[in-house]
C-alpha positions as CSV (number, residue, x, y, z in Angstrom):
1,M,-28.9,0.4,17.0
2,E,-31.9,0.7,19.0
3,K,-35.0,1.7,16.6
4,G,-38.6,4.0,17.8
5,S,-39.4,7.3,17.7
6,N,-38.3,7.5,21.6
7,K,-35.1,6.6,21.0
8,K,-32.1,8.0,19.7
9,L,-29.7,6.4,17.0
10,W,-26.7,4.7,19.0
11,H,-24.2,7.3,17.0
12,E,-26.4,10.3,18.1
13,K,-26.0,8.9,21.5
14,Y,-22.3,8.5,20.7
15,F,-21.8,12.0,19.4
16,N,-23.5,13.9,22.5
17,S,-21.3,11.8,25.1
18,H,-18.3,12.2,23.1
19,Y,-19.1,15.5,21.8
20,L,-16.6,17.3,24.7
21,R,-13.3,15.0,23.0
22,Y,-14.2,15.8,19.6
23,V,-13.4,19.8,20.5
24,N,-9.8,18.4,22.2
25,D,-9.7,16.4,19.2
26,L,-10.2,18.8,16.9
27,K,-7.7,21.1,18.9
28,L,-5.3,19.0,18.9
29,I,-5.8,18.7,15.3
30,N,-4.9,22.4,15.1
31,E,-2.0,22.8,17.1
32,Y,-0.2,19.6,15.3
33,F,-1.4,19.5,11.6
34,K,0.6,22.0,9.4
35,G,-0.3,20.6,6.1
36,G,-0.4,17.4,4.2
37,E,-3.1,14.4,4.9
38,I,-4.9,13.2,7.6
39,L,-4.8,9.3,7.9
40,E,-7.7,8.4,10.8
41,I,-8.1,4.9,12.0
42,G,-11.3,3.0,13.5
43,G,-13.1,6.3,11.9
44,F,-16.7,4.8,12.6
45,P,-19.1,7.0,13.1
46,F,-17.2,9.6,11.1
47,H,-18.0,12.2,12.9
48,L,-14.7,13.6,13.2
49,T,-14.3,12.5,8.8
50,T,-17.1,14.5,8.4
51,V,-15.7,17.8,10.3
52,L,-12.5,17.3,8.9
53,K,-14.6,16.9,5.5
54,K,-16.4,20.4,6.4
55,L,-12.9,21.7,7.0
56,N,-11.3,20.8,3.7
57,I,-8.4,19.2,5.7
58,P,-7.7,16.1,3.1
59,T,-8.4,13.3,5.0
60,T,-8.5,9.3,4.8
61,S,-10.3,7.3,7.1
62,V,-10.2,3.4,7.6
63,D,-12.5,1.2,9.1
64,I,-13.0,-2.6,9.6
65,Q,-16.5,-2.4,8.4
66,P,-17.5,1.7,6.9
67,D,-20.8,-0.1,5.1
68,R,-22.8,0.3,8.3
69,A,-22.5,4.0,7.6
70,K,-23.0,3.8,4.2
71,N,-25.7,7.1,4.2
72,I,-23.5,9.0,6.3
73,I,-20.1,8.1,3.5
74,S,-22.0,8.8,0.5
75,D,-23.9,11.7,2.1
76,Y,-20.5,13.3,2.6
77,K,-18.0,11.8,0.3
78,L,-16.4,10.8,2.8
79,K,-12.6,9.2,1.7
80,V,-13.6,5.9,4.0
81,I,-12.1,2.3,3.0
82,A,-12.1,-0.8,4.5
83,V,-9.1,-2.7,6.6
84,D,-8.8,-4.9,9.2
85,I,-5.9,-3.2,11.6
86,E,-5.1,-6.2,13.4
87,N,-5.0,-8.3,10.3
88,N,-3.9,-6.5,7.1
89,K,-1.5,-4.2,5.6
90,L,-2.7,-1.0,5.6
91,P,-3.2,-0.3,1.5
92,F,-0.6,3.0,1.7
93,G,2.9,3.3,0.7
94,N,5.4,4.1,3.4
95,D,5.3,7.4,5.2
96,S,2.2,8.5,3.5
97,F,0.6,11.3,6.1
98,D,1.7,14.0,8.1
99,L,-1.2,13.4,10.9
100,I,-2.1,9.7,12.1
101,L,-5.0,10.2,14.8
102,F,-5.7,6.5,16.5
103,N,-8.4,7.8,18.9
104,E,-10.5,5.8,21.0
105,V,-9.6,2.6,18.9
106,F,-6.6,0.6,20.8
107,E,-8.6,-0.4,23.8
108,H,-10.8,-2.2,21.5
109,L,-8.0,-4.7,19.5
110,R,-8.4,-8.3,19.9
111,I,-5.7,-9.7,18.4
112,D,-3.2,-7.7,17.5
113,P,-2.5,-4.5,18.1
114,I,1.2,-4.5,17.7
115,H,0.9,-5.1,14.0
116,A,-1.6,-2.4,14.0
117,L,0.6,0.1,15.4
118,L,3.8,-1.2,12.9
119,E,1.5,-0.3,10.5
120,I,0.6,2.8,11.3
121,N,4.3,3.9,11.9
122,R,5.0,2.2,8.4
123,V,2.9,4.4,6.8
124,L,3.5,7.9,8.8
125,A,5.4,10.7,7.2
126,R,9.1,11.1,8.7
127,N,7.9,14.1,10.3
128,G,5.0,13.2,11.3
129,I,2.7,13.0,14.4
130,L,0.5,9.8,15.8
131,I,-2.2,11.8,18.4
132,L,-3.4,8.0,20.1
133,T,-6.5,8.6,22.8
134,T,-7.0,6.0,24.7
135,P,-9.6,5.1,28.5
136,N,-7.1,5.0,31.4
137,F,-6.9,1.8,33.5
138,Y,-6.5,4.1,36.5
139,S,-9.5,6.3,36.2
140,L,-11.5,7.3,39.2
141,I,-14.2,5.8,37.7
142,R,-12.3,2.6,36.8
143,I,-10.5,2.6,41.0
144,K,-14.0,3.4,42.2
145,S,-15.7,0.1,40.4
146,Y,-12.9,-1.8,41.5
147,L,-13.5,-1.4,45.1
148,L,-17.0,-2.2,44.8
149,G,-16.1,-5.6,44.0
150,K,-17.7,-4.9,40.6
151,G,-14.5,-5.5,38.5
152,V,-13.4,-2.9,35.1
153,G,-16.0,-2.9,32.8
154,V,-18.7,-4.7,31.7
155,P,-17.5,-8.2,29.7
156,Y,-20.9,-9.3,28.5
157,Q,-22.2,-5.7,27.1
158,E,-18.5,-5.3,25.7
159,F,-18.6,-8.4,23.8
160,M,-22.1,-7.9,22.4
161,K,-21.1,-4.5,20.4
162,I,-19.8,-6.6,17.6
163,K,-23.5,-7.5,17.0
164,K,-25.0,-4.7,18.2
165,I,-23.3,-2.3,16.3
166,G,-20.4,-4.1,14.4
167,H,-17.1,-3.6,15.8
168,M,-16.1,-4.9,19.4
169,G,-16.3,-3.6,22.4
170,H,-13.3,-2.2,24.9
171,I,-11.3,-5.7,25.5
172,R,-9.0,-3.9,27.7
173,T,-8.5,-0.6,29.3
174,Y,-4.3,0.4,29.3
175,S,-2.3,1.9,32.1
176,A,0.0,5.2,30.7
177,V,3.3,3.2,31.7
178,Q,1.4,0.1,29.6
179,I,1.0,2.5,26.4
180,K,4.3,3.9,26.5
181,E,6.0,0.4,26.2
182,F,4.1,-0.4,23.1
183,L,4.6,3.3,21.9
184,T,8.4,2.7,22.4
185,H,8.6,-1.1,21.0
186,T,6.9,-0.2,17.9
187,N,9.3,2.8,17.3
188,F,7.5,5.6,18.5
189,K,8.7,8.7,20.2
190,I,6.5,9.8,22.9
191,E,7.2,13.7,22.9
192,T,4.4,14.2,25.2
193,Y,1.5,12.9,27.4
194,S,-1.4,14.2,29.4
195,Y,-4.6,12.7,31.1
196,K,-7.9,14.1,30.4
197,S,-11.5,14.6,31.6
198,Y,-13.9,15.9,29.2
199,R,-16.8,16.6,31.5
200,P,-19.2,19.1,31.7
201,Q,-18.9,22.5,33.3
202,K,-21.4,22.1,36.2
203,I,-21.7,22.5,39.7
204,T,-22.7,18.9,40.2
205,N,-19.4,18.0,39.0
206,L,-17.7,20.0,41.1
207,P,-16.0,17.7,43.9
208,L,-14.7,15.1,40.9
209,R,-13.5,17.8,39.0
210,T,-11.7,18.8,41.9
211,I,-10.1,15.4,42.6
212,E,-8.8,15.3,39.1
213,A,-7.7,18.6,38.9
214,L,-5.3,17.7,42.8
215,I,-4.6,14.1,41.0
216,P,-4.5,14.4,37.0
217,S,-3.4,10.6,36.4
218,I,-6.7,9.6,37.4
219,R,-8.5,11.1,34.7
220,T,-10.9,9.4,32.6
221,Y,-8.6,9.3,29.1
222,L,-4.8,9.5,28.5
223,T,-3.6,11.4,25.2
224,F,-0.2,10.8,23.6
225,I,1.8,12.7,20.9
226,T,3.9,10.9,19.6
227,T,6.6,10.7,16.6
228,K,8.1,8.7,14.4
229,I,11.8,7.5,15.3
C-alpha cells in the first residue's frame, strides 16, 4: 500500500472509486436478502463486510489473505475466514447460506473459476440467491482502448497487484454471454442480468451517460442475479 501523509492508503482510494457500486450492492442486498446468513466471497478490503456488520446482518466473508486487513477485522469484529476459492473447498456445509455475494472477484480468478462456482453452488441454500458482478468486456472504455491499439487492460500492472496488495489483479474480463455459460454449466439459473455504470451525476459525464443510456450493453459492469438449480 502507498505510504506518506500526502497519499491516501490503497483501501481509501478503492472506497472512494467504488462508493457508488457499494451503494448499488446494498440496494441489491436489500431487495434480495430475506433473512438467514450472507456469505461474501473475496471480501477484502472489507468495506461491504463492515457495513453489513453495522446493519446487524449475519455475514461471513472469505478471502485469500485476510491478514492484510487484520486491524479492520479486529476493530469491527468481522467474521472472516482464509480460503483460496480456486483450490480449496469452502469450509461450510451444503445449503448453508441464503445469499452469496460474488462481487468484483470473478475477473481476478486465474486457476479454476469453475471449481469456485461449483463450491458456491454447493453452499448456497435451495431457495438462496447468488449475486455476481464483474466488469463488462464490451464496456465503452475497453472498446475505446482496443480501437486505439492499447489492448484491454494493463497486464503488467494487474500482475503486480499480487505483490502490492496481496491478490491478483484483473486476469481477464468477460462478456455477458461468457458469464452466462459459466453459470449455466455450474448449476445456476439466471433470473436476471443487467449492465451497470456508476458515475457521478456531473455535466462532464453527460455525453458518456447519454451513449450508455442508448446502448446499455456498453456499460462498465455486469450484474447477475441467479438461483440454484
